[in-house]
N, C-alpha and C positions, 0 to 999 in steps of 0.2 A: 925698870921696865919685865916686861916678862921675854924669858929665855927661850929662843925659837930650838926645836930639835936640831941635831944633827941632820946635817943632809941626807945621808943614808935612811935616818927613821922616814924621813919626808920622805923621799922614794918609796919604802918601803908598805908606808901605808898608801901612796897613791895606788901602789899593785894592787892591795888587798882591796881599794875600793873600785878598781877597773874588775876584780875577779867578781867580785860582787856584783855589780854593773850585768859582768857576761852571764852568771849564772840566773840574775833576775830574768835578762833577755828571753835565755833558752825558755826558763818558765812562762814566759809571756808566749813564744812561739808554742809552745806545749798546746796554750790554750786555744789559739789560735788554730791550730792542727785540729782538734778535736772538733771545736765549732765547725770546721770544714771549710773553712775559709781559703786555706793554701790549697783546697782540691778545684778551686776554679781557676779560668786562666788569668795571667797576671793584669792587673788591671792599674791604672799610674795613681790611683786614688790609696789601693792598699799600700803601696811603696811607701805613700804619703805616709800612711796611718805608722808605718814598720820607724821610718825616721824618727817621728815625733814621738815616737813612744815613750820617749825622755827629754827635756826639755835640751838645747845646746850647753856644752857646759862651758868654762871661762878657757883662758889663754892657755893656762895649764894642762886642758883636758883635749886630747889629741882627737879622741874619740868624738869629743863633742864638737871639735871643730870642723870634722869632717860631715858629721850632721849636718853644722848648719852650712856648708858648704853646699850638701846636697840640696836643702832646702831653698837658699837661693836661688839655685840653677833652675829651678821647676818653674817654667812658660806657665804662669795663669790659666784655667783653662775659661772659654769661652762655651758662649750656651751650647754653639752647633757641636764644640768638642763632645762637650757630655751627651747629646739629645745622639747623635753619630756611636758613640761608645758603647750608650746601653742598647740602641736602634741593634745593631751589630751582634749584642749581649743574647738578646730576645728572639735573633733570626735563625740563630741554633736549638733553640729549644724544637724544633720538630713541629710545630703544631700548626695544624690545618685553619682552613676556613670557616670557622662555623658560624651561623647566624645568631645575632641577640648574644655572643660570647664577651663576656667582659673580665673572664681571670684565664690565666692557662688552666687553671684549678679544674674548670670547666670541659678542658679538651679540648679548647681552641677560641678562638677569637674573631670577633666581625671589624670592619674596615675603622669602627669610630670608635668600638671599644679595644683593639689596639692603639689607637692615639692614646686614648684616655689611660690606658695601662701605663704604656712608654713614659708621659708626661704628670702625670698625678703628683707622681713620687720626687719630682726633679725640679719643682717648683711652681707648678699649676695646678695646686687641687681643686680648684674649684672651676676646672675648666668642662664644660658641658658633654652629655652623656654622647649624642647622636650626631651623624655629620650633616644634617641640615644647621643643628643647633651652633654646634663648631662654627660653622660658615658664619652665622648671624653673630657669632661672637667676636668674629676677627669685624666683621663690618660693624659693630657699635665703637670699636678699638680705633675703628679707619686705619685699619693695615692692610686690606682686602684689596689688590688690584683686579678687576675684570680684565678678562682675557679669553681667547680661543685659540692661545697659540702659546707653546714653550720656547722662549726664546734659545739659540743657539750657543749661548754662553751667558755663565750666571756674572752674577753681579750689575753693577751699576743700579740708576736709580730707579730705573724701570724694571729691572733686571727680576730674576729669580736669584735666591741666596738658601743657603744653606738654611734650616729649619722651617721655611714655608712650610706652611699645609697648602695643600691642591685638591681642590672641589672639580666633581663631574656630576651631572646631571643625566638623567635618563638611564643609568647600569640596569636600577629595576623600576616599577610601578611604588615609588615612595609614597606619592602623592605632595611632595616638597620640590624646589626649583632644583635642589643638592639628595645625591644619594649615595654619596661613595668620597673618601676622603683620603690620603695620603701626605705622607711627612717628605720634604725633599733632602738628603743627603748632601748633594754636590755632585761635581764632574770631576772624573777620571781626567788624566797623562792625557788620554786618546780620544778627549770632546764628549766619552761616555756620561750620560746624567744617570745619576743613579737616584731612588725614593726606597721609602720603607712602608711596611702597610699589611695591610690582611688582603689575598684578591678571592673569588670566585673561585669553586673544588678546581676548576679545569687550569688556571695557571698554578704555576709554583716559578720561585725565584733561582737566586744562585746556589741556594743551600736544599731546594728541593723540594718548599714547603710551600703553606698555604701565606705563614707570616713568613715574609720572608724580605731580602734588597732585592730590589726587582731594577729593570734597563728601563728608563723612562726617553722616549721618544720625544725629541723637540718637532717645531712646527705646529703647525697647523691639526686642532683634535677638535671635532664636531663637538663631542661631548662635553668638554670642558668649559667649568663656567668662570674660575681664577685661582688666584693662589695669593696669599699675604700671611706676613710675619706673625707672630704668637704674639699678644700685649704683653708691652714691656721690654719686648727682643727687637730691636733695630739693627 
């Protein structure tokens, strides 16, 4: 048979391999730094990317074992987790409400443009552009609930859920039943509801912007049309 090298030699080779891996890791960190990724706020997906830059090692690889432990401990992200994270990130851009705005590069966004910008890159590339067409999109998918009030508590068969689009009418003369849309983010520990989107120039959210996170009052709302889940998200 093939004679195995002495234990000291095997240990030395393993140490050299770990040194090489760490040097390669530092090179990748430099590339991430140059790309500007590490200047952004910490994000779970960034942490996961760093963990998985190399496949988990065998049982004699303590670094690989720890990497695998981290991967196994990560809770799968739900759709509303991803939406909330992205909404919070966009809310810090400091964007104003701009009628007809489709992209932050235009200096601002309107309500339906905000929804499309928020959702088109995270699984909804075919989402319609206007609030009325987004309303029709949910109606066609049979996820829309017509309502004149926001429930006190989220959840339940008829309740509002994180990730639901909320529609209002009569906010301006749009020529349609629906003229405004926001997305529901959830309920705080004190019972306060929160939503994300773009509101008129006289309205500012938690970060002082027109495209921001806003408190949502429960109860009857005369202009409310309804709310519903995104197609494919239940």
